[in-house]
N, C-alpha and C positions, 0 to 999 in steps of 0.2 A: 937388646931386650933380654931380661932374665930368662935363661933356658928353662928353669923350673916352671916359670909362668907359662911359657909356650906349651910345655908338655901338659900342664894342667888344663889349659884351654882345649887342646886337642883331645885329651881323655874325656873331658866333660862333653864335648861335642859328639864324640863317639857314643857315649852313654845315652845322650839325649836322642839322637837321631836313630840309634839302634833300638831303643826301647819305646820311643814315642812315635813310631810309624803308625799309619792308619790302623785302627782296630779291626776294620773290616776291609779286606782286600777283595772287593767284589763289585757287582753292579749295585749302585746305590739308588734307592727310591727317593727322588727329589720332592715329589708332591704332585698335586693335581694341576693341570694346565687348562686354561679356558681358551680353546682355539676353535673358531668356527671354520666351516668349509674344509673339513678333513675327510670328506667322503672318498670313495674309490676314484682313482684317477686324478684327484686334486692334490695329493701329497705323495711323498716318496715311500710308498708302501713296500715293506720288506716281505711281510707274510700275512696271510689271512688263513683262518682255519675255522671249521664248523663241523661238528658231529651231526650226522643225519640219522634218520630212522630210529632203530632201537638203541643207537648210541647217544641220543639226545639226553641231556641231563647227567651224562656220565663224565667221560674224560675226553678233552680235545688235546691233541699233541701234534707237534710239527717241527720241521727244521728246514732251513733254506741255506744253501751255500754253493760251492763250486764242486762239481763231480771230479773224480780222479781222471776222467777223460778230458778235463779242461773246459767243460761246457759251463757257460755262465747262465744265470737265471734258472738253475735246476732245483727242483724240489723233490721230496719223496712222493711216491705214488700213493693213492688212496689205499689204506689198509683193507677196506672192504672189497677191494679188487684183487687182493693177494698179490700185489706187485711191489714188494718192498725192495726198491733198488737204491743205489747210491747211499747205503747206510752210513758211509763215512761222513756224511753231512751232519749227522746228529751228534751233538756233544752234550755233556752234562747229564747223561742218563736218560735222555728223551728217546723215544722209540720211533718217532716220525709217523707221518700219515695225517689224514683228516684235513689236509690243506684244501682250501677252496680253489677250484681250477681257474686259471686266468680266462678272461673273456676278451673284450676289445682293448683292454689296457692291463698292464702287468699287476697282478696281485701278489706274486711270489717272485722275488728277484734279489740278487745281491747288488749292493750299491758301492761305488767308489768313494773312499774317504781319504783325507790327507792330514787331518788334524784331530788327534784323539781327544783333545780337550773340548772339541766342538761336537762330539758325538753325543746325541741325546735321542733316545728311542721312546716313543709314546705308545703305551698300551691302551687301546680303545676297545672297550667291551660293550657289547649290545645285549643287555639283559632286560627281560620283561619286568615291568613294574619296579624297576630299580633294585632288583635283588642282589644278593651278595655273590661274590665270585672270588676264586683263589687262583693266583698266578704262582706256579712253582717251577723249579728247574730252569729258570730264565737265564740264558747264557748268550753272550755276544762272542762271535767268532770272526777272525780275520783269515781269509784265504788268499792264495796267489792264483795266477791264471791257470796253473796246472792242477789245482784242486788240493794243494798241500795246505795244512793248517799252520799258521805262524803264531797265533795268539788265541787262547780260549780263556775268557774270564771265569772267575768262580761264579757259581750259580746264586741267584737271588730268588727269594720267595716273598710274596706279599699278599695278605688277605684284605679284601675290601668288603666291609660289612654291608655297604650299600653303594649302588652305582648311580644313585639319583643325582649326586653333585657333579658327576662327570659322565653325562649320559650319551650313550649310543654312537653309532657310526655317523660321521659327518659333523660331530659336535666337539666334545672335549675328551680328555683322557688323562692318563697318569704318566709322568715323565720319569725316566731312569737314565742315569749317567754312570760312567766309570769313575771310581774314586781316584784320588791323586796318584796312588801307587800303580794302579792298573793303567792309568793314562800314560805313564812313563813306559811301561812294558808294551802297551799297544802302539805307542809312537815308534818305538824301536822296531817293532814288527813291520809297521807301515814303511819305514825307511828301507827295510830289506825286501820290499816288494809285495808284502802281504796286505794289500790295500782294498780287498773286496769284503765288505761287511755283510755277514749273514748272522742268523740267530737260530736258537733252539729253545723251545718252551713247551710247557704243559699248563693247561687250564682245567680246573675242576669246578663242579657245581655250576656249570654253564648251561642255561636252559634256552638261550637265544642264539645269538651269533649273526653273522660271523664275528670273531674277534680279530682285530687287526693290530699290527705293529708297524709303525712308520717312523722314518728318520727325520729329525728336524736339526737345524743348525743352531746349537746352543750359543747364547750370547757370550758365554765364558763359563769356566768351571765354577759352579757355586757349591761345590762339595767342600765344606770348611772343616778344619780340624775339630775333633771333639773336645769338650771342655776339659776332660782329664789330660788330653795331649797339651792343650794350651797351659794348663797349670804346671805340668811337668817341665815344659820348656821355660816358663817364667822362673820357676824355682831354680833350674839349672843355671840360668843367666845370673841370678842373684848370687848363687854360690860361687860361680866363676869370678864375679866382680870382687867379692869379699876375699877370696883366696888370692886373687891377683894383687889386691892392695897390700895384703900382708907380705907377700913375696917381694913386691917392689920396695916396701918399707924396710925389709930386712937388710 
């Protein structure tokens, strides 16, 4: 095969995949999911949080992970108790705190994962009268058993003008997944033993609660390339074909 043709194909591929990578390398909002029976104890809850007293209607923030002492299922202590421990659990600029304490079943826990493409986290907000709520600094984190961090996603933020369509604890919620590039990075971390999933997040304009985050097994990555990426890829393929024909005809 013509050496110039091979070089052209390789150069075009380099330009395509170097320039046409995912525009957002972070946690992607997939959309609302209609899932019943998602109350406490019925799903793989990672974290719940709820501001109380004079903090109501202000900011809820929390994080769950593995402490540097290697303890699993460890969360930050309540800020209003002034016991801010294990601050290494918080990623993405979250301060930690305001987690709802566990009772007879785990509310705050890390969960084992093996396939990054199957990781989907549902944010389930309980708002009075279907009010708006804002999720900010939402970060997924992978820990190993010693509390070391092997993967931290870029943070995501999403505003929900109304919670009426995905209402309350035990009903529906909003699904988030890692995009394609982050899935590769996360899978590499899992292969190196960073296989405990935790998260870190902040919620504002929350007047109800508790807000919950739980893990579901996604049927497959439905994070598709953006239209601009598909256009660029198609254009590059056409250029490669035309150049190749000219070189082979020469």
